[in-house]
N, C-alpha and C positions, 0 to 999 in steps of 0.2 A: 741866762741865769735860771736857777730853779724857781726863785721868787724874786723879791726885791732886795735880797740879801747881798752882802759883800761877796766878791767873786772868788776869794781865796782865803786859805788859812784853816785853823781848826774850828770845828763846830762848837759854839759856846754851849757849855753843859746845860745852862738854864733854858736854852732854846732847842735842845735836841729833839724833844717830842714834837714840837711845832714844825721843825725842819723835816722830820720824818713824814709827817702828815702831808706836807707840801710835796715831798719827793714821791710818795706813793700816788698822790693825785696826778702828778706830772707823768708818771709811768703809765697810768691808765689813759691819759690824753694821747700819749705816743702810741699806745696800743690801738686806739681807735683811728688815729691818723694813718697808721700803717695799713690797717684793715681796709680803710676807705680807698687806698691806692691799689688794692688788688683788682685786677681786671676780671670781672664776672666771677665772683666767688662761687656761685652755684656750679660753674663748670669744673670746679676742683673737688666735687663731692665724692668722686670715686678714687681719689688719691689717698695714699697712706698718710697717717698723721705726721710723721717726720717731714714729709714733702710739703705739707701745708704749713707747718711751723717754719720750715726753711724759707718759703715764699713770703710768709708774714714778716719774718725777721729781715729779709731782703728789702721789703718795702719800708719797714721802720728805719732801717739804715739809710734808705733813700731820703726819708724825711730829715734825718740828721745831717745829710750832705746838701740838702736843698738850700740854696742861698735865700730863697723867699720864705723859709720857715722862720718861726719866732726865734728871737735871739737865745732864749733859754735852752733850746734843744742842743746847743753846742757843748753843753756841760754833761751830756749823757752818752753812754755807750750801750749797745745791745749785743748780746752774745747768743749764738745758736748752739744748743747742746753742749754747754761747758761742763767739765768734770767737777764733781763736788769733793772738796778736801775735808773728809769727815774724821781724819785722824786714825782711821781703821784700814780702809782700802787705799792702795797706792797704784800708781801707774794706770795701766789699762783696766784694772779691776775696779777703778772708781766709778761710782754711779754718775749719771749725767742728767741734770735737770733740763727741761726743754728750752726755756728762755731765761736769761738773766739780764737785768738792767743794772748798770753801775753809774754812779754819779761821779762828778769830777771836782767841784769847787772846794769841798771841805774834807778834812781828815778826821776820823777814819771815813773812807768812802762808804756811801750807802749802797746796798744791794737789795734787789727784789727779784724773787724767783717765781716763774710760772711753770706749772705742769699742765700739759694739754691732753685731752682725750676726746675721741669722737663720741657723739651721742646720736644714735639712730636706731633703726629697726634691728640691726644685728650688733648693736653696741650698747649693751645693758648698763644700767646705773652701777651695777656691782663693780665694773671695771673702773669707772670714774671715781667711785668712792673707795675702792679696794686698795690692796697693798702696793699696787703700781701707780696709783693715782693719789687721792687725798691721803691715803695711808703713809705715803713716803714722807709727808710733812709731819704727821702725827708720830711717826717712829723716829723723827729727828734725822732721817737720811738726807733730806733736803732742807736748806735754809736753817741749819741747826743753830746758828747764832742769831737768827732774826726772830722778831716777835710777830711778824706778819708775812704772808705769801699769797700767791694767787693760783687759782685753777681756771683753765680755759676749757669751755665746752664747745667743741666744733659741731654745730647742729647739721646733721645730714638729712634728717627727715622731720616733718612737722615744724612747729614754730618754737622760738625761744620761750614764749609764754608757756607753752605746754610742757616743755622740759623743765622750766623753772618750777612749775607746779609739782611735777614728778619728783624732782630733787628735794623740794621742800617737804613733801609728804614722806619721802623715804627717810630723810634725816630726822623727822619728827618721830617716826615709828621706830627708828633704830638709834635714838639719841645716845643710849648707853654704849652701844657697840662702837660708835664713832666719837665717843667722849665729848659730846656737845655740852658746853658749859650751860648751867641753869640760866634761863632767860636770854640766852644768846644764840637761839636757833635761827633758821633761815629768814632773813629779812632783806627787803629791797635796799640797795645802797646807791647813792648818786654821786658820781665824781663829775664836776663841771668839765665839760668837753670830753668826757669818757664814754665808754660803751653804754648803750641804752638799757642793757639787761645785765646789770651787775648786782650781786647779792652778797650778803655778809654772814659769816658764822664764826663762832669762837669755840675752840676745842682745847681739851687738856691733853698734852702730849704724854707719851709713855713715861717720860722722866718727871712728870708732875708739872712742868711748865705749861703755860697757856700760849696759844698761837691764834691770831686772827687770820681768817681766810676770806679773800675776796674772789667770788666766782663770777666770771664774765662769760656770757653765752653769745657766741658769734655765729650768725647764720651762713651756711654754705649750701642752701637749697632754695 
């Protein structure tokens, strides 16, 4: 189960926000469990981002299939490179987010999307924050119906701490460009059992709605 809730049926409207919080926390637990199953992450530092994402999803899927995993994992699915149905693009023209988690117990099903980008010497912050990274969420191209989503920073050089500092400084200096909401800039965020380097920001989307972004930095060096 996602928590100690009943196993099936519709999500009670009064508990929807609490249920979402538990779901997002569980997603980040699964993210770390999958990452921990990777054999020598540092050996993957020269591979392309889609290859890393594929391996990460493969290991998360292994967690879901593992009979020794906690019971609640059976109510999750993870998808690699699923198409986004934005009501504009169709067929092969649809954009594809890197990872999507889907819940099972309640209707409507919960979904949480991650977009991943390398962070390293030849991988500037502008790519992570730009139109093919964070910008996809701000423009409503990804997770259009959700109030939260995730960015994954695959660390190729230096440390997660150093990149966290760079990202925090950059978003502070360019808060207007990335529509960072007042008082909701880069802050450390902790999910129990989740990645050790997760941060939170809140942004105003192009259509005026706000979205919370959880940034998780995973070391591959």
